[in-house]
The first five atom37 places (N, CA, C, CB, O) and aatype in JSON, in Angstrom:
{
  "aatype": [12, 3, 12, 1, 5, 2, 13, 7, 16, 10, 10, 2, 5, 19, 0, 9, 11, 3, 6, 6, 9, 19, 9, 6, 1, 0, 7, 11, 14, 10, 0, 1, 10, 19, 15, 12, 2, 15, 0, 16, 15, 7, 11, 10, 3, 13, 1, 3, 9, 7, 11, 10, 14, 2, 3, 9, 17, 2, 6, 10],
  "atom_mask": [
    [1, 1, 1, 1, 1],
    [1, 1, 1, 1, 1],
    [1, 1, 1, 1, 1],
    [1, 1, 1, 1, 1],
    [1, 1, 1, 1, 1],
    [1, 1, 1, 1, 1],
    [1, 1, 1, 1, 1],
    [1, 1, 1, 0, 1],
    [1, 1, 1, 1, 1],
    [1, 1, 1, 1, 1],
    [1, 1, 1, 1, 1],
    [1, 1, 1, 1, 1],
    [1, 1, 1, 1, 1],
    [1, 1, 1, 1, 1],
    [1, 1, 1, 1, 1],
    [1, 1, 1, 1, 1],
    [1, 1, 1, 1, 1],
    [1, 1, 1, 1, 1],
    [1, 1, 1, 1, 1],
    [1, 1, 1, 1, 1],
    [1, 1, 1, 1, 1],
    [1, 1, 1, 1, 1],
    [1, 1, 1, 1, 1],
    [1, 1, 1, 1, 1],
    [1, 1, 1, 1, 1],
    [1, 1, 1, 1, 1],
    [1, 1, 1, 0, 1],
    [1, 1, 1, 1, 1],
    [1, 1, 1, 1, 1],
    [1, 1, 1, 1, 1],
    [1, 1, 1, 1, 1],
    [1, 1, 1, 1, 1],
    [1, 1, 1, 1, 1],
    [1, 1, 1, 1, 1],
    [1, 1, 1, 1, 1],
    [1, 1, 1, 1, 1],
    [1, 1, 1, 1, 1],
    [1, 1, 1, 1, 1],
    [1, 1, 1, 1, 1],
    [1, 1, 1, 1, 1],
    [1, 1, 1, 1, 1],
    [1, 1, 1, 0, 1],
    [1, 1, 1, 1, 1],
    [1, 1, 1, 1, 1],
    [1, 1, 1, 1, 1],
    [1, 1, 1, 1, 1],
    [1, 1, 1, 1, 1],
    [1, 1, 1, 1, 1],
    [1, 1, 1, 1, 1],
    [1, 1, 1, 0, 1],
    [1, 1, 1, 1, 1],
    [1, 1, 1, 1, 1],
    [1, 1, 1, 1, 1],
    [1, 1, 1, 1, 1],
    [1, 1, 1, 1, 1],
    [1, 1, 1, 1, 1],
    [1, 1, 1, 1, 1],
    [1, 1, 1, 1, 1],
    [1, 1, 1, 1, 1],
    [1, 1, 1, 1, 1]
  ],
  "atom_positions": [
    [[-45.09, -76.25, 35.64], [-46.07, -75.62, 36.51], [-46.79, -76.67, 37.36], [-47.08, -74.81, 35.69], [-47.04, -76.47, 38.54]],
    [[-47.12, -77.8, 36.72], [-47.8, -78.87, 37.47], [-46.95, -79.35, 38.63], [-48.12, -80.04, 36.54], [-47.47, -79.62, 39.72]],
    [[-45.66, -79.46, 38.4], [-44.74, -79.91, 39.45], [-44.79, -78.96, 40.64], [-43.3, -80.02, 38.91], [-44.86, -79.4, 41.79]],
    [[-44.75, -77.69, 40.38], [-44.78, -76.7, 41.47], [-46.08, -76.77, 42.25], [-44.58, -75.3, 40.9], [-46.07, -76.7, 43.48]],
    [[-47.19, -76.89, 41.55], [-48.5, -76.87, 42.2], [-48.79, -78.15, 42.97], [-49.58, -76.65, 41.17], [-49.55, -78.13, 43.94]],
    [[-48.21, -79.25, 42.56], [-48.53, -80.55, 43.16], [-47.33, -81.24, 43.79], [-49.13, -81.45, 42.13], [-47.32, -82.47, 43.92]],
    [[-46.33, -80.48, 44.18], [-45.1, -81.08, 44.67], [-45.33, -82.0, 45.86], [-44.12, -80.0, 45.06], [-44.77, -83.1, 45.9]],
    [[-46.14, -81.58, 46.82], [-46.41, -82.41, 48.0], [-47.03, -83.74, 47.64], [0.0, 0.0, 0.0], [-46.63, -84.78, 48.17]],
    [[-48.0, -83.72, 46.75], [-48.66, -84.94, 46.31], [-47.68, -85.85, 45.57], [-49.85, -84.62, 45.41], [-47.65, -87.06, 45.8]],
    [[-46.88, -85.26, 44.68], [-45.9, -86.04, 43.93], [-44.84, -86.64, 44.85], [-45.23, -85.17, 42.86], [-44.42, -87.78, 44.67]],
    [[-44.43, -85.87, 45.84], [-43.45, -86.36, 46.8], [-44.01, -87.55, 47.59], [-43.04, -85.23, 47.76], [-43.29, -88.51, 47.86]],
    [[-45.28, -87.49, 47.94], [-45.91, -88.62, 48.63], [-45.98, -89.85, 47.73], [-47.32, -88.23, 49.08], [-45.76, -90.97, 48.2]],
    [[-46.28, -89.66, 46.46], [-46.32, -90.78, 45.52], [-44.97, -91.48, 45.48], [-46.71, -90.29, 44.11], [-44.89, -92.71, 45.44]],
    [[-43.91, -90.7, 45.48], [-42.57, -91.25, 45.41], [-42.18, -91.91, 46.73], [-41.55, -90.15, 45.04], [-41.69, -93.04, 46.75]],
    [[-42.4, -91.21, 47.83], [-41.94, -91.7, 49.14], [-42.79, -92.84, 49.68], [-41.94, -90.56, 50.13], [-42.25, -93.82, 50.19]],
    [[-44.1, -92.73, 49.57], [-44.99, -93.72, 50.18], [-45.29, -94.88, 49.24], [-46.28, -93.06, 50.61], [-45.28, -96.05, 49.64]],
    [[-45.57, -94.56, 47.98], [-45.96, -95.6, 47.02], [-44.77, -96.13, 46.23], [-47.0, -95.06, 46.07], [-44.92, -97.04, 45.41]],
    [[-43.58, -95.57, 46.47], [-42.36, -95.98, 45.79], [-42.48, -95.87, 44.27], [-42.0, -97.4, 46.17], [-41.97, -96.71, 43.53]],
    [[-43.16, -94.8, 43.82], [-43.28, -94.55, 42.38], [-42.12, -93.69, 41.91], [-44.63, -93.86, 42.06], [-41.41, -93.09, 42.71]],
    [[-41.93, -93.65, 40.61], [-40.89, -92.82, 40.0], [-41.59, -91.76, 39.16], [-39.9, -93.68, 39.12], [-42.51, -92.07, 38.4]],
    [[-41.17, -90.51, 39.28], [-41.74, -89.4, 38.53], [-40.67, -88.87, 37.58], [-42.26, -88.27, 39.48], [-39.55, -88.57, 38.0]],
    [[-41.0, -88.75, 36.3], [-40.1, -88.16, 35.32], [-40.53, -86.71, 35.11], [-40.11, -88.96, 33.96], [-41.69, -86.44, 34.8]],
    [[-39.6, -85.8, 35.29], [-39.87, -84.37, 35.14], [-39.44, -83.94, 33.75], [-39.14, -83.53, 36.25], [-38.3, -84.18, 33.34]],
    [[-40.36, -83.32, 33.03], [-40.1, -82.91, 31.64], [-40.26, -81.41, 31.48], [-41.03, -83.65, 30.68], [-40.99, -80.76, 32.23]],
    [[-39.58, -80.89, 30.49], [-39.76, -79.5, 30.07], [-39.92, -79.53, 28.55], [-38.55, -78.57, 30.52], [-39.06, -80.06, 27.84]],
    [[-41.0, -78.97, 28.07], [-41.3, -78.95, 26.63], [-41.27, -80.36, 26.04], [-40.29, -78.06, 25.9], [-40.82, -80.57, 24.92]],
    [[-41.78, -81.32, 26.82], [-41.86, -82.69, 26.34], [-40.58, -83.49, 26.38], [0.0, 0.0, 0.0], [-40.55, -84.64, 25.94]],
    [[-39.5, -82.88, 26.92], [-38.21, -83.58, 27.0], [-37.9, -83.91, 28.46], [-37.08, -82.72, 26.37], [-37.97, -83.03, 29.31]],
    [[-37.56, -85.16, 28.75], [-37.23, -85.53, 30.12], [-35.99, -84.8, 30.62], [-37.01, -87.04, 30.23], [-34.97, -84.74, 29.93]],
    [[-36.1, -84.25, 31.83], [-34.98, -83.53, 32.44], [-34.42, -84.24, 33.67], [-35.41, -82.13, 32.82], [-33.21, -84.25, 33.89]],
    [[-35.32, -84.82, 34.46], [-34.9, -85.4, 35.73], [-35.89, -86.46, 36.18], [-34.75, -84.31, 36.81], [-37.0, -86.57, 35.65]],
    [[-35.46, -87.24, 37.17], [-36.31, -88.24, 37.78], [-36.4, -87.97, 39.26], [-35.78, -89.67, 37.53], [-35.41, -87.62, 39.9]],
    [[-37.59, -88.12, 39.81], [-37.8, -88.02, 41.24], [-38.07, -89.43, 41.72], [-39.0, -87.04, 41.6], [-39.08, -90.04, 41.37]],
    [[-37.15, -89.96, 42.53], [-37.26, -91.34, 43.02], [-37.07, -91.36, 44.52], [-36.23, -92.26, 42.32], [-36.48, -90.45, 45.1]],
    [[-37.56, -92.41, 45.15], [-37.41, -92.61, 46.58], [-35.95, -92.85, 46.93], [-38.28, -93.78, 47.05], [-35.2, -93.41, 46.13]],
    [[-35.55, -92.44, 48.1], [-34.2, -92.71, 48.58], [-34.0, -94.21, 48.76], [-33.92, -91.97, 49.91], [-32.86, -94.69, 48.73]],
    [[-35.07, -94.96, 48.93], [-34.99, -96.41, 49.11], [-34.94, -97.15, 47.78], [-36.17, -96.9, 49.92], [-34.7, -98.36, 47.75]],
    [[-35.16, -96.44, 46.7], [-35.18, -97.05, 45.39], [-33.78, -97.48, 44.97], [-35.76, -96.08, 44.36], [-32.8, -96.77, 45.19]],
    [[-33.71, -98.67, 44.38], [-32.42, -99.15, 43.87], [-32.25, -98.62, 42.46], [-32.34, -100.72, 43.9], [-32.89, -99.11, 41.53]],
    [[-31.39, -97.63, 42.29], [-31.15, -97.06, 40.97], [-29.68, -97.21, 40.63], [-31.57, -95.57, 40.9], [-28.82, -97.14, 41.5]],
    [[-29.42, -97.41, 39.37], [-28.03, -97.53, 38.94], [-27.58, -96.21, 38.34], [-27.85, -98.69, 37.93], [-28.4, -95.38, 37.94]],
    [[-26.29, -96.03, 38.27], [-25.74, -94.85, 37.63], [-25.91, -93.57, 38.44], [0.0, 0.0, 0.0], [-26.02, -92.49, 37.86]],
    [[-25.94, -93.68, 39.75], [-26.08, -92.48, 40.58], [-24.82, -91.62, 40.46], [-26.33, -92.85, 42.06], [-23.71, -92.14, 40.41]],
    [[-25.02, -90.33, 40.4], [-23.91, -89.39, 40.4], [-23.97, -88.55, 41.66], [-23.94, -88.49, 39.13], [-25.06, -88.19, 42.12]],
    [[-22.83, -88.24, 42.22], [-22.76, -87.38, 43.39], [-22.43, -85.98, 42.9], [-21.71, -87.9, 44.43], [-21.28, -85.67, 42.6]],
    [[-23.45, -85.12, 42.83], [-23.27, -83.79, 42.28], [-22.51, -82.86, 43.22], [-24.61, -83.19, 41.94], [-22.22, -81.72, 42.86]],
    [[-22.21, -83.32, 44.42], [-21.42, -82.49, 45.32], [-19.96, -82.43, 44.88], [-21.51, -83.02, 46.75], [-19.23, -81.53, 45.29]],
    [[-19.54, -83.37, 44.06], [-18.17, -83.4, 43.57], [-18.19, -83.28, 42.04], [-17.42, -84.7, 44.02], [-18.39, -84.28, 41.35]],
    [[-18.0, -82.1, 41.53], [-18.09, -81.84, 40.08], [-17.12, -82.71, 39.29], [-17.8, -80.36, 39.79], [-17.36, -82.97, 38.11]],
    [[-16.05, -83.17, 39.91], [-15.08, -84.02, 39.24], [-15.63, -85.38, 38.86], [0.0, 0.0, 0.0], [-15.06, -86.06, 38.0]],
    [[-16.72, -85.79, 39.48], [-17.33, -87.09, 39.19], [-18.29, -87.04, 38.01], [-18.06, -87.6, 40.4], [-18.74, -88.08, 37.53]],
    [[-18.6, -85.84, 37.53], [-19.53, -85.72, 36.41], [-18.85, -86.11, 35.1], [-20.08, -84.28, 36.31], [-17.68, -85.81, 34.9]],
    [[-19.58, -86.78, 34.22], [-19.0, -87.11, 32.92], [-18.65, -85.83, 32.16], [-19.97, -87.97, 32.09], [-19.36, -84.83, 32.26]],
    [[-17.56, -85.86, 31.4], [-17.1, -84.67, 30.67], [-18.12, -84.16, 29.67], [-15.82, -84.98, 29.96], [-18.21, -82.95, 29.44]],
    [[-18.9, -85.05, 29.08], [-19.84, -84.63, 28.03], [-21.21, -84.22, 28.57], [-20.02, -85.74, 27.04], [-22.11, -83.95, 27.78]],
    [[-21.39, -84.16, 29.88], [-22.71, -83.82, 30.42], [-23.15, -82.42, 30.01], [-22.69, -83.94, 31.96], [-24.34, -82.18, 29.78]],
    [[-22.22, -81.49, 29.9], [-22.59, -80.12, 29.57], [-23.0, -79.98, 28.12], [-21.44, -79.17, 29.87], [-23.72, -79.04, 27.78]],
    [[-22.56, -80.88, 27.25], [-22.98, -80.85, 25.85], [-24.44, -81.23, 25.68], [-22.12, -81.79, 25.04], [-25.08, -80.83, 24.71]],
    [[-24.97, -82.0, 26.63], [-26.36, -82.44, 26.54], [-27.33, -81.37, 26.99], [-26.56, -83.7, 27.36], [-28.52, -81.45, 26.68]],
    [[-26.85, -80.37, 27.72], [-27.73, -79.33, 28.24], [-28.02, -78.31, 27.25], [-27.16, -78.69, 29.43], [-28.75, -77.36, 27.53]]
  ]
}
């Protein structure tokens, strides 16, 4: 709920201040919101389902 209500502010934190936001549900991390300029490793291209690890669906 906090994410929905404060999305604009959080987006500014990421884009302008180059911060990283971890999105959680029920205390469990689900995703990261990072700047496009951020150097992150292990990027996946979700446009091509063939690039996803086979065990990703077991973690959901």
